C-alpha positions in Angstrom: 95.4 23.2 -82.2 92.0 24.1 -80.8 90.3 21.9 -78.2 87.2 20.0 -79.3 83.8 21.6 -78.6 82.3 20.0 -75.5 79.0 18.1 -75.8 76.3 20.5 -74.8 74.5 18.1 -72.5 76.2 15.0 -71.1 73.7 12.2 -70.7 74.2 9.1 -68.5 72.3 6.3 -66.9 73.3 4.9 -63.6 72.5 1.4 -62.4 70.3 1.3 -59.3 68.5 -1.2 -57.1 65.8 -3.6 -58.4 67.1 -3.4 -61.9 66.1 0.2 -62.2 68.3 3.1 -63.5 68.8 6.8 -62.8 68.9 9.2 -65.8 71.4 12.0 -65.3 71.6 15.1 -67.6 74.4 17.6 -67.1 74.4 21.0 -68.8 77.9 21.1 -70.0 79.1 24.6 -70.8 81.1 25.8 -67.8 82.6 28.8 -69.7 79.1 30.2 -70.2 78.0 29.2 -66.7 75.9 26.6 -68.4 73.7 29.1 -70.3 70.9 27.2 -71.9 71.5 27.0 -75.7 69.2 25.7 -78.4 71.6 22.8 -78.8 71.2 21.9 -75.2 67.4 22.1 -75.5 67.4 19.9 -78.5 69.4 17.2 -76.7 67.6 17.4 -73.4 64.0 17.5 -74.5 64.0 14.2 -76.6 66.0 12.5 -73.9 63.4 13.4 -71.3 60.7 11.9 -73.6 62.8 8.8 -74.0 63.4 8.4 -70.3 59.7 9.0 -69.5 58.8 6.0 -71.8 61.5 3.7 -70.4 60.1 1.6 -67.6 63.6 1.0 -66.2 64.2 4.7 -65.5 63.1 5.5 -61.9 64.0 9.2 -61.7 66.0 11.9 -63.4 68.7 14.2 -62.1 69.4 17.5 -63.9 72.5 19.5 -63.0 75.1 21.8 -64.4 78.8 21.1 -65.0 81.2 22.5 -62.5 80.5 24.1 -59.1 79.8 27.7 -60.1 76.5 27.4 -61.9 73.5 25.2 -62.6 72.3 27.5 -65.4 72.9 31.2 -65.7 69.9 31.7 -68.0 69.1 31.3 -71.7 71.8 31.9 -74.4 70.6 35.4 -75.0 73.8 36.3 -76.9 72.8 34.0 -79.7 69.3 35.4 -79.6 70.7 38.9 -79.9 72.7 37.9 -83.0 69.6 36.4 -84.5 67.7 39.7 -83.8 70.3 41.8 -85.5 70.5 39.5 -88.5 66.6 39.6 -88.9 66.1 43.4 -88.5 64.0 44.8 -91.3 62.5 41.5 -92.2 58.7 40.8 -92.0 57.1 38.4 -89.5 58.4 36.7 -86.4 62.1 36.1 -86.2 62.5 32.4 -87.1 65.6 31.7 -85.0 64.3 33.6 -82.0 61.0 31.7 -82.4 62.7 28.4 -82.4 64.7 29.2 -79.3 61.9 30.5 -77.2 59.3 28.0 -78.4 61.5 25.0 -77.8 62.7 26.3 -74.5 59.2 26.8 -73.2 58.2 23.4 -74.5 61.0 21.8 -72.5 60.0 23.8 -69.4 56.4 22.6 -69.7 57.6 19.0 -70.1 59.5 19.3 -66.8 56.4 20.8 -65.1 54.2 17.9 -66.3 56.8 15.1 -66.2 55.4 11.7 -65.1 58.5 10.7 -63.1 60.4 12.4 -60.3 62.9 15.0 -61.6 65.6 16.3 -59.2 67.1 19.6 -60.3 70.4 20.3 -58.5 70.1 24.1 -58.3 73.6 24.8 -56.8 75.5 27.9 -57.8 74.0 30.4 -60.2 70.3 29.8 -61.2 69.0 32.7 -63.2 66.3 33.3 -65.9 66.1 30.2 -68.1 67.9 28.2 -65.4 65.1 29.1 -62.9 62.6 28.0 -65.7 64.2 24.5 -65.5 64.3 24.4 -61.7 60.8 25.6 -60.8 58.9 22.9 -62.8 60.8 20.0 -61.3 59.1 17.7 -58.8 62.2 17.9 -56.5 63.9 21.3 -56.4 67.2 21.4 -54.5 69.3 24.5 -53.6 72.5 24.8 -51.6 74.6 27.3 -49.7 76.1 28.4 -53.0 72.8 29.0 -54.8 72.4 32.5 -56.3 68.9 32.9 -57.8 67.3 35.7 -59.8 65.1 36.7 -62.7 67.3 39.5 -64.0 65.5 40.2 -67.3 64.7 43.9 -66.4 68.5 44.4 -66.9 68.4 43.2 -70.5 65.1 44.6 -71.8 63.2 41.3 -71.6 60.7 40.1 -68.9 60.6 37.1 -66.6 59.6 34.6 -69.2 59.7 30.8 -68.8 56.3 31.2 -67.1 57.5 33.7 -64.6 54.0 35.3 -64.5 52.7 31.9 -63.4 55.2 31.1 -60.6 56.1 34.6 -59.3 52.6 35.3 -58.1 52.7 32.1 -56.1 55.5 33.5 -54.0 54.4 35.0 -50.6 52.7 38.3 -50.7 54.2 40.6 -53.4 57.7 39.2 -53.2 57.3 37.8 -56.7 56.5 41.2 -58.1 59.3 42.8 -56.2 61.8 40.1 -57.4 60.7 40.6 -61.0 61.0 44.4 -60.9 64.3 44.5 -59.1 66.1 41.4 -60.2 66.9 41.0 -56.5 69.4 38.2 -55.8 67.9 35.3 -53.8 69.8 32.8 -51.8 68.9 29.2 -50.9 66.9 30.2 -47.8 64.9 32.7 -50.0 64.2 29.9 -52.4 62.7 27.8 -49.7 60.7 30.6 -48.2 59.3 31.6 -51.6 58.5 28.1 -52.7 61.0 28.2 -55.6 62.8 25.3 -54.1 61.9 22.5 -51.6 65.1 21.2 -50.2 68.3 22.8 -48.9 71.4 20.5 -49.1 75.1 20.9 -48.7 76.7 21.6 -52.1 79.5 19.1 -51.2 76.9 16.3 -50.7 76.1 15.8 -54.4 78.3 12.7 -54.9 77.0 11.1 -51.7 73.4 11.8 -52.8 74.0 10.1 -56.1 75.4 7.1 -54.3 72.3 6.9 -52.2 70.1 7.3 -55.2 71.7 4.2 -56.8 71.2 2.3 -53.5 67.5 3.2 -53.2 65.0 0.4 -53.8 63.1 1.9 -56.6 59.9 0.4 -58.1 58.0 0.7 -61.4 55.4 3.0 -59.7 56.1 6.7 -60.2 54.2 7.8 -57.1 56.1 5.4 -54.9 59.4 6.7 -56.4 58.3 10.3 -55.8 57.9 9.5 -52.1 61.2 7.6 -51.9 63.1 10.5 -53.4 61.4 13.0 -51.0 62.4 10.9 -48.0 66.0 10.7 -49.1 66.3 14.4 -49.7 64.8 15.1 -46.3 67.6 13.1 -44.7 70.2 15.2 -46.5 68.4 18.4 -45.7 68.5 17.6 -42.0 72.3 17.6 -42.3 72.4 21.0 -43.9 70.2 23.1 -41.6 73.1 24.9 -39.9 74.4 26.1 -43.3 71.2 28.0 -44.3 71.8 31.7 -44.8 69.4 34.4 -43.6 66.4 34.9 -46.0 66.1 38.5 -47.1 62.6 37.8 -48.4 61.5 36.4 -45.0 63.2 39.1 -42.9 62.1 42.0 -45.1 58.7 40.7 -46.0 56.8 43.5 -44.3 59.0 46.2 -45.9 58.7 44.6 -49.3 54.9 44.7 -48.9 55.1 48.4 -48.1 57.3 49.2 -51.0 55.1 47.4 -53.5 51.8 48.7 -52.1 50.4 50.7 -55.0 47.6 50.7 -57.5 49.7 51.6 -60.5 53.2 50.7 -61.8 54.3 54.3 -61.5 53.4 54.3 -57.8 55.2 51.1 -57.1 58.3 52.1 -59.0 58.4 55.4 -57.2 58.1 53.7 -53.9 60.9 51.2 -54.5 63.3 53.6 -56.1 62.9 56.1 -53.4 63.8 53.6 -50.6 65.9 55.5 -48.1 66.5 52.9 -45.4 69.7 51.4 -44.4 69.4 47.8 -45.8 72.0 47.2 -48.5 70.0 44.5 -50.3 67.0 46.8 -50.6 69.2 49.6 -51.7 70.6 47.5 -54.5 67.2 46.4 -55.5 66.1 50.0 -55.8 69.1 50.9 -57.9 68.6 48.0 -60.2 65.0 49.0 -60.9 65.9 52.6 -61.5 68.5 51.5 -64.1 66.3 48.8 -65.7 64.3 48.9 -68.8 61.0 50.9 -68.4 59.4 48.7 -71.0 60.4 45.6 -69.1 58.9 47.0 -65.9 55.6 47.7 -67.7 55.5 44.3 -69.3 56.0 42.6 -65.9 53.1 44.6 -64.4 50.8 43.8 -67.3 51.8 40.1 -67.5 51.1 39.5 -63.9 47.7 41.1 -64.3 46.8 39.1 -67.4 48.1 35.8 -66.1 46.0 35.7 -62.9 43.5 33.2 -64.2 45.6 31.5 -66.9 46.7 27.9 -67.0 50.4 27.1 -67.2 50.1 26.3 -70.9 48.3 29.6 -71.6 51.1 31.5 -69.8 53.8 29.8 -71.9 51.8 30.6 -75.1 51.5 34.3 -74.0 55.2 34.4 -73.1 56.1 33.3 -76.6 54.0 36.2 -78.1 55.6 38.8 -75.9 59.2 37.4 -76.2 59.0 37.6 -80.0 57.6 41.1 -79.8 60.5 42.1 -77.6 62.8 40.7 -80.3 61.2 43.0 -82.8 62.0 46.1 -80.8 65.2 47.7 -79.5 65.5 47.2 -75.7 66.3 43.4 -75.7 69.2 43.6 -78.1 70.4 46.8 -76.4 70.2 45.3 -72.9 72.2 42.2 -73.9 74.8 44.4 -75.6 75.2 46.5 -72.5 75.4 43.7 -70.0 76.9 40.7 -71.8 78.6 42.0 -75.0 80.2 45.4 -74.5 79.7 45.2 -70.7 79.5 48.9 -70.3 76.3 48.6 -68.3 75.0 51.7 -69.9 71.9 50.7 -72.0 70.0 53.3 -73.9 66.4 52.3 -73.3 63.6 53.1 -75.7 61.4 54.6 -74.2 63.8 56.0 -71.6 61.5 56.4 -68.6 58.4 54.9 -67.1 56.5 58.1 -67.8 57.2 57.7 -71.5 55.9 54.2 -71.7 52.4 54.4 -73.3 49.6 51.9 -73.0 49.6 51.6 -76.8 53.3 50.7 -76.7 52.8 47.9 -74.2 49.7 46.6 -76.0 51.7 46.2 -79.2 53.9 43.6 -77.3 50.8 41.4 -76.9 49.8 41.4 -80.5 49.6 37.8 -81.8 52.1 37.5 -84.7 50.3 34.4 -86.0 46.9 33.5 -87.3 44.3 32.4 -84.7 45.3 29.0 -83.3 48.8 28.9 -85.0 50.8 29.7 -81.9 53.7 27.1 -82.0 52.8 26.2 -78.4 49.1 25.7 -79.1 49.4 22.0 -78.5 50.5 22.4 -74.8 48.0 21.3 -72.3 
């Protein structure tokens, strides 16, 4: 007899001081490392809207079930299945469009949420998981956090507004992280601004107890300050557990490796790294094996997004994501990494030198009539 399918998101409200409550949402798919599915999105987004309108809710906590992962990214396996089923059909893929549009709308809601949101980014935080984390008012990492934007491995690009938050990292560390899928730890997250607080992973239950004992008010600004003060107290306890930040330690070398006027120059510089640092060696290997189209899209998106608003970046991400769905690399990359797991993707085109300007511009072609982008109402 098969076990029942778990509820994708477990929702709870905890009684707190002054008659207030804490909303807690737990991504509940440990087997998939809490990969963000459309079902999760469709439970979480309306609940956030409900909590925003409820005067009794003081703050929100968003976490992942289990200890291994907050969220390992979007459910790209399901998107791949939708891509294969839609091949040969005209127009944007409706299932892929629903997933990406609703995911980005949820991310934008978190970025603009009127109440404090604490995201507990312990364990794996990748891709779509980072999209949930970076928009929160209070972003927490721990000694177990493992963070990355690994889309170059699967023929996609750092979506979820990556071209908005990656350039806000120090120097060109955002460009480097996007091109190499370099794994970041909790100290890297603090240095880069992806997170604000480093806590002990084992302190979650104690933190929740303190949250319920905090004297919340009906004023969101006051509650933001109260939550910040509480997290600082826990962060002071965890200072000794912080790992060494590769981004901070290797900042000068990263600047040197990414110092180029063209993508080809930067790719050649990174992939020819001959030093002795294992982390940089792995970054160089990942870029060399990654999708050339993804690398070119990263370069172009960062250029285009320089003066865009957050809403405009999400709108552009939706265009490019659906164009990726209409081509070969995304489905092939997911196959190689997550389905067959042979880690031998056949990229089209196969090298940076074969990626034409025309090919990349096709990825920015709007598939809708003017003003009909499903995310046009953002902002």
